[in-house]
C-alpha positions as CSV (number, residue, x, y, z in Angstrom):
1,M,-193.0,226.3,312.2
2,E,-194.9,223.7,314.3
3,N,-194.9,224.6,318.1
4,E,-197.0,225.1,321.1
5,S,-198.2,228.5,319.9
6,A,-198.4,227.9,316.0
7,F,-199.3,225.4,313.4
8,V,-199.6,225.3,309.5
9,A,-203.0,224.7,308.0
10,P,-203.5,224.4,304.1
11,E,-204.5,228.0,304.0
12,G,-201.5,229.3,306.0
13,V,-200.2,229.8,309.4
14,Y,-202.1,230.1,312.7
15,S,-200.1,231.6,315.6
16,V,-201.0,232.8,319.1
17,T,-200.8,236.6,319.4
18,D,-202.7,237.1,322.6
19,E,-203.2,235.0,325.7
20,H,-205.2,235.5,328.9
21,K,-204.2,233.3,331.8
22,P,-206.1,233.1,335.2
23,N,-204.0,234.3,338.2
24,V,-203.1,232.2,341.1
25,A,-206.1,233.4,343.2
26,Q,-208.5,232.4,340.3
27,L,-206.9,228.9,339.8
28,A,-207.2,228.4,343.5
29,A,-210.8,229.4,343.4
30,V,-211.3,227.0,340.5
31,S,-209.8,224.1,342.2
32,A,-211.8,224.6,345.3
33,G,-215.1,225.0,343.4
34,P,-217.1,222.6,341.4
35,A,-215.5,221.3,338.2
36,I,-218.8,221.2,336.4
37,Y,-218.8,224.9,335.5
38,P,-216.0,225.5,332.9
39,T,-215.1,228.8,331.5
40,R,-217.3,230.1,328.7
41,V,-216.4,232.9,326.4
42,S,-218.6,235.5,324.6
43,T,-217.2,237.8,322.1
44,V,-218.4,241.0,320.3
45,V,-216.8,243.4,317.9
46,V,-217.8,247.1,318.7
47,K,-217.3,250.0,316.3
48,F,-216.3,253.1,318.1
49,P,-216.5,256.5,316.4
50,N,-213.5,258.3,314.9
51,V,-212.4,261.5,317.0
52,K,-213.5,264.5,315.0
53,Q,-210.3,266.5,315.5
54,G,-207.1,267.5,313.8
55,A,-207.2,268.5,310.3
56,S,-210.3,270.6,310.1
57,Q,-209.4,272.8,313.1
58,G,-205.7,273.2,312.1
59,F,-206.9,274.3,308.5
60,A,-209.4,276.8,310.0
61,N,-206.5,278.2,312.1
62,L,-204.3,278.6,309.2
63,L,-207.0,280.7,307.6
64,G,-207.2,283.0,310.3
65,G,-210.0,281.2,312.4
66,G,-209.9,282.6,316.0
67,S,-209.1,280.1,318.8
68,K,-211.7,281.9,321.0
69,D,-214.4,280.6,318.7
70,V,-213.1,277.1,318.9
71,K,-213.1,277.3,322.6
72,K,-216.7,278.7,322.7
73,D,-217.9,275.8,320.5
74,K,-216.3,273.3,322.7
75,E,-217.7,274.9,325.9
76,K,-221.2,274.8,324.3
77,E,-220.7,271.1,323.4
78,K,-219.8,270.3,326.9
79,D,-222.9,272.0,328.2
80,K,-225.0,270.1,325.9
81,D,-223.4,266.8,327.0
82,R,-223.9,267.6,330.5
83,E,-227.6,268.3,330.0
84,K,-228.0,265.0,328.1
85,D,-226.0,263.1,330.9
86,R,-228.4,264.6,333.6
87,G,-231.5,263.6,331.5
88,A,-230.2,260.2,330.9
89,R,-229.4,259.7,334.6
90,D,-232.9,260.9,335.5
91,R,-234.5,258.6,333.1
92,E,-232.4,255.5,334.0
93,D,-232.3,255.9,337.7
94,G,-235.8,257.4,338.4
95,V,-234.5,258.6,341.8
96,S,-230.8,258.3,342.3
97,L,-227.7,256.5,341.3
98,S,-227.5,254.5,344.5
99,S,-230.5,252.3,343.7
100,S,-229.7,248.6,344.8
101,D,-231.8,245.4,344.6
102,T,-233.2,245.7,348.0
103,P,-237.0,245.2,348.2
104,D,-237.7,248.2,345.9
105,E,-236.1,246.2,343.0
106,G,-239.5,244.5,342.3
107,D,-241.3,247.8,342.3
108,G,-239.8,249.7,339.5
109,G,-239.4,247.0,336.9
110,V,-236.3,245.5,335.5
111,G,-235.2,248.3,333.1
112,G,-236.0,251.8,332.3
113,P,-238.9,252.8,330.0
114,S,-238.6,252.1,326.5
115,S,-240.1,254.0,323.5
116,S,-243.8,253.4,323.2
117,Q,-243.4,254.2,319.4
118,D,-241.2,251.2,318.8
119,T,-242.8,248.8,316.3
120,P,-242.8,245.0,316.8
121,Q,-240.9,242.6,314.5
122,S,-242.6,241.5,311.4
123,V,-243.3,238.0,312.5
124,E,-246.5,235.9,312.9
125,P,-248.8,237.9,315.3
126,S,-249.4,235.0,317.6
127,S,-245.8,234.0,318.1
128,I,-243.4,234.6,321.1
129,F,-241.4,237.0,319.0
130,A,-244.4,239.2,318.2
131,S,-243.7,241.6,321.1
132,A,-239.9,241.8,320.5
133,V,-238.6,245.2,320.1
134,P,-236.5,245.2,316.8
135,V,-233.1,246.8,316.4
136,G,-232.3,249.4,313.9
137,N,-235.6,251.7,313.9
138,G,-233.4,254.8,314.2
139,K,-235.0,255.7,317.6
140,K,-232.4,256.3,320.3
141,K,-234.8,258.0,322.6
142,G,-235.9,256.1,325.7
143,V,-233.4,253.1,325.3
144,A,-234.0,250.8,328.3
145,R,-231.1,250.4,330.7
146,P,-230.6,248.1,333.7
147,K,-232.0,249.8,336.7
148,H,-229.2,249.5,339.4
149,N,-225.8,250.7,339.8
150,I,-223.4,247.9,340.4
151,R,-220.9,250.1,342.1
152,T,-223.0,251.2,344.8
153,T,-225.4,248.2,345.3
154,S,-225.9,246.7,348.7
155,S,-226.9,243.4,347.1
156,T,-225.3,240.3,348.6
157,F,-225.5,238.7,345.3
158,I,-222.6,240.9,344.2
159,T,-219.6,240.6,346.5
160,R,-216.9,242.6,344.8
161,I,-216.3,244.7,341.6
162,Q,-212.9,245.8,340.2
163,S,-212.1,248.0,337.3
164,S,-209.1,249.1,335.6
165,E,-207.7,252.6,336.3
166,G,-209.1,255.3,334.1
167,L,-211.6,253.0,332.4
168,T,-213.8,255.9,331.2
169,K,-210.8,257.6,329.5
170,T,-209.7,254.3,328.0
171,L,-213.0,253.7,326.4
172,A,-213.3,257.3,325.2
173,A,-210.0,257.0,323.5
174,K,-211.0,253.9,321.4
175,Q,-211.5,254.1,317.6
176,G,-212.5,251.8,314.9
177,D,-213.4,248.2,315.6
178,V,-212.5,246.8,319.0
179,T,-213.1,243.1,320.0
180,F,-214.1,242.5,323.6
181,L,-214.2,239.2,325.3
182,F,-216.3,238.2,328.3
183,Y,-215.5,235.1,330.3
184,N,-216.5,233.4,333.7
185,N,-214.0,231.8,336.0
186,S,-215.0,230.3,339.4
187,K,-217.4,233.0,340.9
188,S,-216.0,235.9,338.8
189,F,-217.0,237.4,335.5
190,S,-214.4,239.4,333.6
191,W,-214.5,241.9,330.6
192,V,-211.3,242.1,328.5
193,E,-210.1,243.7,325.3
194,A,-208.6,241.3,322.7
195,G,-205.1,242.3,321.6
196,S,-204.6,244.9,324.6
197,K,-201.3,245.3,326.2
198,A,-203.0,245.5,329.7
199,K,-203.6,241.9,330.9
200,E,-205.9,242.9,333.8
201,P,-209.5,242.9,332.9
202,L,-211.5,246.2,332.2
203,I,-213.9,245.1,334.7
204,R,-214.2,241.8,337.0
205,V,-217.3,241.2,339.1
206,T,-217.2,238.6,341.6
207,F,-220.5,237.0,342.5
208,S,-221.8,235.0,345.6
209,Q,-222.9,232.3,343.2
210,Y,-221.2,230.5,340.2
211,P,-221.9,232.0,336.8
212,T,-222.4,229.1,334.2
213,C,-223.0,230.9,330.9
214,H,-223.5,234.2,329.3
215,D,-224.1,236.1,326.0
216,V,-223.6,239.6,324.7
217,N,-226.3,241.0,322.4
218,I,-224.5,241.8,319.1
219,A,-227.7,243.5,317.7
220,T,-227.4,246.3,320.3
221,A,-223.8,246.4,321.0
222,C,-222.3,250.1,320.4
223,S,-219.8,252.3,322.1
224,E,-222.5,253.5,324.6
225,R,-223.9,250.4,325.7
226,L,-223.3,246.5,325.9
227,D,-226.2,244.2,327.0
228,V,-224.8,241.1,328.6
229,V,-226.9,238.4,330.2
230,I,-225.4,236.0,332.7
231,G,-226.9,232.7,333.9
232,F,-226.0,231.1,337.3
233,A,-226.0,227.8,338.9
234,T,-229.0,228.8,341.0
235,G,-231.1,229.6,338.0
236,D,-230.6,233.5,338.6
237,L,-230.0,235.8,335.7
238,V,-228.2,239.0,335.6
239,W,-228.7,241.8,332.7
240,F,-225.4,243.7,333.0
241,D,-224.2,246.7,330.9
242,P,-220.4,247.0,331.8
243,I,-220.0,250.3,330.0
244,T,-222.7,252.1,332.3
245,S,-221.9,249.7,335.2
246,R,-225.6,249.0,335.6
247,Y,-227.4,245.8,336.2
248,A,-230.7,244.0,336.7
249,R,-231.8,240.6,338.1
250,L,-234.3,238.3,336.5
251,N,-235.6,234.9,337.8
252,K,-234.5,236.4,341.1
253,G,-233.8,233.6,343.6
254,G,-235.0,231.1,341.2
255,C,-238.6,232.3,341.4
256,I,-239.3,231.0,337.8
257,S,-236.9,228.0,337.6
258,S,-234.3,227.3,340.3
259,S,-232.5,224.7,338.0
260,P,-229.0,225.7,336.9
261,C,-228.7,227.7,333.6
262,T,-226.7,225.7,331.1
263,T,-226.8,228.1,328.1
264,V,-228.2,231.5,327.4
265,R,-228.4,233.2,324.0
266,W,-230.1,236.5,322.9
267,V,-232.7,236.1,320.2
268,P,-230.8,237.4,316.9
269,S,-231.9,240.8,316.0
270,S,-234.1,241.4,318.9
271,A,-233.1,244.0,321.4
272,T,-234.9,242.5,324.4
273,L,-235.6,238.7,324.1
274,F,-233.2,236.0,325.1
275,I,-233.6,232.3,325.7
276,V,-232.2,230.2,328.5
277,S,-231.7,226.3,328.8
278,H,-231.8,224.7,332.2
279,A,-230.4,221.4,333.6
280,D,-233.9,220.3,334.4
281,G,-234.6,219.9,330.7
282,T,-236.4,223.0,330.1
283,I,-236.0,226.1,327.8
284,I,-237.4,229.3,328.9
285,V,-237.9,232.6,326.9
286,Y,-237.3,235.9,328.8
287,D,-237.6,239.7,327.9
288,K,-235.0,241.6,329.7
289,E,-237.3,244.7,330.3
290,R,-240.0,242.6,332.1
291,E,-240.4,241.8,335.8
292,D,-240.7,238.3,337.1
293,G,-244.2,237.1,337.2
294,A,-246.1,234.6,339.3
295,F,-245.6,231.6,337.3
296,T,-245.8,227.7,337.7
297,P,-245.0,225.5,334.9
298,Q,-247.7,222.6,334.3
299,D,-246.5,219.0,335.0
300,P,-246.7,217.1,331.7
301,Y,-247.3,214.0,333.6
302,A,-250.1,215.3,335.7
303,P,-253.6,214.0,335.0
304,G,-255.2,216.0,332.3
305,A,-252.0,217.4,330.9
306,D,-252.0,218.0,327.2
307,G,-248.9,216.3,325.8
308,S,-249.4,217.8,322.4
309,S,-248.0,221.2,323.5
310,G,-251.0,223.4,323.0
311,S,-253.8,221.4,321.2
312,E,-256.7,223.8,320.6
313,D,-259.6,221.2,321.1
314,G,-257.9,219.7,324.2
315,S,-258.9,216.1,323.1
316,S,-255.4,214.7,323.2
317,H,-254.7,213.8,326.6
318,R,-251.8,211.1,326.1
319,E,-248.6,210.8,328.2
320,W,-246.0,213.3,327.2
321,D,-243.3,211.7,325.0
322,P,-240.2,213.9,324.8
323,M,-239.1,212.1,321.6
324,D,-242.3,213.2,319.9
325,N,-243.0,216.7,321.1
326,I,-242.1,219.5,323.5
327,F,-244.5,220.5,326.3
328,V,-245.3,224.2,326.3
329,T,-246.8,226.0,329.2
330,M,-248.1,229.4,328.1
331,P,-248.4,232.0,330.9
332,P,-251.5,234.2,331.0
333,W,-249.5,237.0,329.2
334,H,-248.5,234.8,326.4
335,P,-249.2,236.2,323.0
336,V,-251.5,233.1,322.2
337,T,-253.4,232.9,325.3
338,S,-253.8,236.7,326.0
339,G,-254.5,237.6,322.4
340,V,-252.0,240.5,322.5
341,A,-249.5,240.3,319.6
342,G,-247.9,243.6,320.2
343,P,-247.1,246.1,322.9
344,P,-249.8,246.6,325.7
345,T,-252.5,249.2,324.9
346,G,-254.9,249.0,328.1
347,K,-254.8,248.5,331.6
348,G,-255.8,244.7,331.3
349,D,-253.3,244.3,328.6
350,K,-250.5,245.7,330.7
351,E,-251.3,243.2,333.5
352,K,-251.1,240.3,331.0
353,A,-248.1,241.4,328.8
354,A,-245.6,242.8,331.4
355,K,-244.2,239.6,333.0
356,N,-241.6,237.0,332.5
357,P,-241.4,234.3,331.4
358,V,-242.5,235.0,327.8
359,S,-242.9,231.2,327.3
360,H,-241.8,227.8,328.9
361,W,-240.8,224.7,327.1
362,R,-240.2,221.4,328.6
363,V,-237.9,219.8,326.0
364,S,-236.4,216.7,327.7
365,Q,-236.4,214.6,330.8
366,R,-232.5,215.2,331.0
367,S,-230.5,218.4,331.0
368,V,-230.5,220.6,327.8
369,V,-226.8,221.1,327.4
370,D,-226.7,223.6,324.4
371,F,-228.8,225.1,321.7
372,A,-228.3,227.3,318.5
373,F,-230.5,229.5,316.4
374,S,-231.0,228.9,312.7
375,P,-229.8,231.8,310.4
376,D,-233.3,232.9,309.8
377,V,-234.2,232.6,313.5
378,K,-237.2,230.4,313.0
379,F,-235.9,227.2,314.3
380,V,-233.8,226.2,317.4
381,A,-231.4,223.2,317.4
382,A,-231.3,222.0,321.1
383,I,-229.1,219.0,322.3
384,S,-229.5,217.2,325.7
385,E,-227.9,214.6,327.8
386,D,-230.3,212.0,326.7
387,G,-228.4,211.9,323.5
388,C,-230.9,213.7,321.2
389,L,-230.8,216.6,318.8
390,R,-234.1,218.3,318.7
391,V,-235.1,220.7,315.9
392,I,-237.8,223.0,317.3
393,D,-239.9,225.6,315.4
394,A,-239.5,228.7,317.6
395,L,-242.4,230.5,316.2
396,Q,-244.9,227.7,316.5
397,E,-243.2,226.4,319.6
398,Q,-243.3,222.8,318.3
399,L,-240.9,219.9,317.9
400,V,-240.0,219.3,314.2
401,D,-237.6,216.4,314.5
402,C,-235.7,214.5,317.1
403,Y,-232.4,212.7,316.1
404,A,-230.6,210.3,318.3
405,S,-226.8,210.3,318.7
406,Y,-224.6,207.2,317.8
407,F,-223.7,206.8,321.5
408,G,-224.1,208.8,324.6
409,A,-224.9,212.4,325.3
410,L,-224.3,215.3,323.0
411,S,-222.2,218.2,324.2
412,C,-222.1,221.0,321.6
413,V,-224.0,222.2,318.5
414,A,-223.6,224.7,315.6
415,W,-225.9,225.7,312.7
416,S,-224.2,226.1,309.3
417,P,-224.2,229.9,308.1
418,D,-226.6,229.1,305.2
419,G,-228.9,226.9,307.6
420,R,-228.5,223.7,305.4
421,F,-226.6,221.6,308.0
422,I,-226.5,221.2,311.8
423,L,-223.2,220.0,313.4
424,T,-223.0,218.2,316.8
425,G,-220.3,216.7,319.0
426,G,-220.6,214.5,321.8
427,Q,-219.5,211.4,324.0
428,D,-219.3,209.1,320.9
429,D,-216.1,211.0,320.1
430,L,-217.7,211.9,316.8
431,L,-218.8,215.0,314.9
432,T,-222.2,214.4,313.2
433,I,-223.5,216.4,310.3
434,F,-227.3,216.5,310.0
435,S,-229.4,217.9,307.2
436,P,-232.8,218.9,308.7
437,W,-234.2,219.4,305.2
438,E,-233.6,215.9,304.2
439,Q,-234.1,214.3,307.7
440,R,-230.9,212.4,307.7
441,V,-227.5,212.1,308.9
442,V,-225.2,213.3,306.1
443,A,-221.8,212.4,307.5
444,R,-219.7,211.6,310.6
445,C,-216.3,213.1,311.3
446,Q,-213.8,210.6,312.8
447,G,-210.6,212.0,314.4
448,H,-211.2,212.6,318.1
449,S,-210.2,209.8,320.7
450,S,-212.3,211.3,323.5
451,F,-215.4,213.5,324.2
452,V,-216.0,216.4,321.9
453,S,-216.2,219.7,323.8
454,A,-216.9,222.4,321.3
455,V,-217.7,222.8,317.5
456,A,-218.0,225.8,315.4
457,F,-218.3,226.7,311.6
458,D,-215.7,229.1,310.1
459,D,-218.1,231.5,308.2
460,S,-215.4,233.2,306.2
461,R,-214.3,229.8,304.8
462,S,-217.8,228.4,304.1
463,D,-219.1,229.4,300.7
464,G,-222.3,227.1,300.4
465,R,-220.4,224.4,298.6
466,T,-217.6,223.7,300.9
467,Y,-217.8,224.3,304.6
468,R,-214.9,224.8,307.1
469,F,-215.5,223.9,310.7
470,G,-213.5,223.0,313.8
471,S,-213.6,221.1,317.0
472,V,-211.9,220.7,320.3
473,G,-212.1,217.6,322.6
474,E,-211.0,216.1,325.9
475,D,-208.2,214.4,324.0
476,N,-206.6,218.0,323.8
477,K,-206.8,218.0,320.1
478,L,-207.8,221.1,317.9
479,I,-209.0,219.5,314.5
480,L,-210.0,221.6,311.4
481,W,-212.4,219.8,309.0
482,D,-213.5,220.6,305.3
483,F,-216.9,219.1,304.2
484,S,-218.5,219.1,300.8
485,S,-221.6,217.1,300.1
486,G,-220.6,216.5,296.6
487,A,-217.2,215.1,297.5
488,L,-218.5,212.5,300.0
489,H,-217.7,208.9,299.4
490,R,-220.6,206.7,299.3
491,P,-221.0,204.5,302.3
492,K,-221.1,200.7,302.0
493,L,-224.8,200.3,302.9
494,A,-226.3,203.6,301.6
495,A,-229.6,204.4,303.3
496,T,-232.6,204.3,300.9
497,H,-235.1,206.4,303.1
498,H,-234.0,209.7,301.6
499,Q,-234.9,208.6,298.1
500,R,-238.5,209.4,298.6
501,M,-238.0,212.3,300.9
502,S,-239.4,215.2,299.1
503,M,-242.8,215.4,300.7
504,S,-242.0,214.0,303.9
505,S,-238.9,216.2,304.7
506,S,-240.9,219.4,303.5
507,L,-243.7,218.5,305.9
508,S,-241.4,217.8,308.7
509,L,-239.2,220.7,308.8
510,S,-241.7,223.4,307.7
511,G,-245.3,221.9,308.4
512,A,-246.5,225.4,309.3
513,N,-246.2,226.2,305.8
514,Y,-248.5,223.4,304.8
515,G,-251.5,224.5,306.8
516,L,-250.7,222.8,310.2
517,R,-252.3,224.6,313.1
518,R,-250.8,224.8,316.5
519,G,-250.7,221.5,318.3
520,E,-250.8,219.5,315.1
521,S,-248.1,217.2,313.9
522,A,-247.2,215.8,310.5
523,R,-248.8,212.5,311.5
524,D,-252.2,214.5,311.5
525,L,-251.8,214.7,307.8
526,E,-251.9,210.7,307.6
527,D,-255.2,211.0,305.6
528,L,-253.0,212.5,302.7
529,G,-252.0,208.8,302.0
530,D,-255.4,208.2,300.5
531,L,-254.1,210.6,297.6
532,G,-251.4,208.1,296.6
533,E,-252.1,204.6,298.0
534,G,-249.2,202.3,297.1
535,E,-246.9,205.1,296.4
536,G,-244.2,206.1,298.9
537,E,-244.0,209.7,297.9
538,W,-247.0,210.5,300.3
539,D,-245.6,208.7,303.4
540,V,-245.1,211.0,306.4
541,S,-242.0,210.5,308.4
542,P,-242.1,210.2,312.3
543,R,-240.3,212.8,314.3
544,Y,-238.1,210.4,316.1
545,H,-235.0,209.3,314.0
546,P,-232.6,206.5,315.3
547,A,-229.0,206.8,314.7
548,P,-228.0,205.0,311.4
549,S,-225.2,202.4,311.6
550,R,-221.7,203.3,310.7
551,N,-221.9,201.4,307.4
552,E,-224.8,203.8,306.3
553,V,-223.0,207.0,306.7
554,S,-220.1,208.6,304.9
555,V,-217.1,209.5,306.9
556,V,-215.2,212.9,306.8
557,Q,-211.4,212.9,307.7
558,P,-209.6,215.7,309.3
559,V,-207.8,218.4,307.3
560,L,-205.5,219.1,310.3
561,V,-205.0,217.8,313.8
562,K,-203.1,220.1,316.3
563,Q,-202.2,218.7,319.8
564,L,-202.9,221.3,322.4
565,E,-200.8,221.8,325.7
566,G,-202.3,222.4,329.1
567,D,-205.7,221.9,330.5
568,L,-208.7,220.3,328.6
569,P,-210.0,222.7,326.0
570,S,-213.8,223.7,326.2
571,V,-214.2,226.6,324.0
572,L,-213.7,227.1,320.1
573,Q,-214.8,230.2,318.0
574,F,-213.9,231.8,314.8
575,L,-213.8,235.4,314.9
576,P,-213.0,237.9,311.9
577,K,-209.5,238.2,312.7
578,Y,-208.8,235.3,315.2
579,M,-209.6,231.8,316.1
580,L,-210.2,231.6,319.8
581,T,-209.6,228.7,322.1
582,S,-210.1,228.3,325.9
583,T,-209.5,225.7,328.6
584,R,-211.9,224.7,331.3
585,T,-210.0,226.7,333.7
586,G,-209.9,229.9,331.7
587,N,-206.6,230.0,329.6
588,I,-207.8,231.9,326.6
589,K,-205.7,232.2,323.5
590,L,-206.3,234.2,320.3
591,W,-204.7,232.7,317.1
592,I,-204.3,235.1,314.3
593,R,-205.3,233.4,311.1
594,P,-204.9,233.7,307.5
595,L,-207.2,235.9,305.5
596,A,-210.1,234.1,303.7
597,L,-209.8,234.2,299.9
598,R,-213.5,232.9,299.4
599,P,-216.5,235.1,300.1
600,K,-218.7,234.6,303.1
601,V,-221.7,232.5,302.5
602,K,-224.9,234.6,302.5
603,S,-227.3,233.9,305.5
604,S,-230.7,232.3,304.7
605,K,-232.3,235.7,305.7
606,S,-231.3,237.2,302.4
607,A,-230.9,234.1,300.2
608,P,-233.6,231.3,300.1
609,L,-232.6,227.8,300.8
610,P,-231.8,225.6,297.8
611,D,-234.0,222.9,296.4
612,L,-233.6,219.5,297.8
613,S,-232.4,218.2,294.5
614,D,-229.4,220.6,294.8
615,I,-228.4,219.2,298.1
616,S,-228.9,215.4,297.4
């Protein structure tokens, strides 16, 4: 059973059922272009409505229902649809369908008008998510769409667009759940359907610059719209809806940041906000419906710059230490500086709240490679080329903890479905499991013999006690792992710092819950030591945590090692029906996988995190 396109795991057989290979022209373009922009893959499952036909009409005809009435009803429905389409076009275009990103692009905003009755998310009033438009409020009226028609644009940024024949009819005929894939290859960006017999993309767009990363908004995805954001090597961003063939540009010409985009992700459950990491060590928050504003980030090393990322009294003017905090530049329209928590109400508020970026974080002196949201969307785990994993409080915009790798840079990161563990891979050939709630490295996974390229949790086989995750590396190995904190072998030299961690770890990860104000750190509570002199339970841990030695950490061994053929793998994802892998040059494979017998672990949105005593 073991061959190039199949392997046997403890739970059953994995076999390739669908494969997308780059054509000769794409391979030539990849070989001629820079090798630093490998293929990335974004996936989404869209539920298409079932066609309301057949049985009901046939039964009516048998009972003597006239066919003329049916035809009249169909004509009325068509007329209504035409009127809706005209109204939608008028709202989206403003003038015509041939709008392009010529000088008028900056005049009319990024997207169409959104409903003024939308309510903001129930988050802290002075956070960057306070103005986010939530999904699922039941209002379809006035949904913002990208402004420009990609088929009629005169922009030199878009050089070519190809679409499959009869695309509109093909989409109209879809029923039930359909899995779509988006991937970049050289200067092109493609949209394909998983499991489709047609191997040509539904749409392929060729740009004048290299796309480096992208993400599709799962929260807003439906049969009528798909919100995709694409990042480029020039720092440019494109908001693209392939169903309506419309797009809008943000950070145009690198006006906010000209550094290459390394990762882009939509804020979960938000219809408008997304976050982009850049090669200059910054992370920037954007709103797809806002225009680009006049913005210059502060220099953390400039005289008078505040390294405490927003201290209220301005008394701390020490040199910025990226291992101890992040440097936040709040634009004038930021919810904290403007005092505007929700949508703008007056003319002055509109001038402050209608621009990008929403916020600007300087995280590292080296490139931020990747980041991932915690399941409750309160924290961001970011990795960088300086070999550090940083846990950031996204609501307070503060660094919580900084963990060093065993060796070299980190290359990939994932958060467990229940939010208890963070998984990283990097140039030390190791997978490392961190427990942010305990402030420690729980285990290391040994099995790769070269750099680790991608890691991912299998949600359907993680139940809160045992966690299944996978990894691929530059040794062309696909490895599956099972991790259970209760089954770990105790290391030779067990670390002792976690034995008195109850107070320090709680303060470190959720200091905001203990009365910390913006700009304060856990070290600002050192006076608490007076309450328990001589007792270690009140000690406050620093933010920076050096890597423990090999003898101090438990080791996890692989469940399965599969040697892959072909180019170096760079992508691994677990989908409801498939396991997806891709090479750097865009050879995408979908592996059908055994059904999971265990229930999917509940997210920390609905279930509270367990006590530390349950984890230790």
